[in-house]
N, C-alpha and C positions, 0 to 999 in steps of 0.2 A: 690298670695295667702298670706294672712297675718298670723302672728303668732297666733293671737287669733282664727282664723278659724281652724288652725291646731290643736290647743288645744281642741276646741270643738269637732272636728271630732274624736280625740283620745279618748275623754271621752265618746262619743257616741258609739264607737266600744267596749270600755271596758264594758260599761253597758250592751251591748248585750251579751257579753261573760258571764257576771255575771248572767244575767237572764237565760241564757241557762244552766248554772251550777246549779241554783236553781231548775229548772224543772227536770234536770237529777237526782239530789240528792233526790228530793221528789218522783219521779217515782221509783227509785231503793229502797228507804226506805220503801215505802208503798206497793209495788207490789212484794213481795217475793214469790218464788215458782211459782205455777200456778195460784195464786190469783191475781185478778185485783187490781191495786192500785188506787190512787186518780186520776191519769191522764192516763187512758188507751187509746188505739188507737181510740176507739169509745167513745167519750166524754159523750154520753147518758148513758153509764154504769159507769161513773166515779163519783167522789165526789168533784166537783169543789167548793162546799161550804166550805169544809174543807181546800182545797188548799188556797182559798182566805182568810179564817180565819187565817191560818198559816202566810200568807203574811202580814195581818194586825197586827198580833202579833209581827212580826219581825220589822215592822216600828213603833210600839208604842213608843219605847224610843226616836225616833227622832222627834216625833210629840209633845209629852208632854213637857211643859216648865219646866225648872229646877228651884227650889226655890232659 
């Protein structure tokens, strides 16, 4: 196993943890009380459009070129 493959594996594991943290944070912030949030267990009752809009807004600074 090379050092490059170990680095890529570590980055992959870290990105999974980051994605899980985003899902947990959005679920807890939008589903307070007995109200369904954006990401309920039954996704047919959720608001995936708002979740993906949130993700697009978070990635906007990384996509736009700087002057």
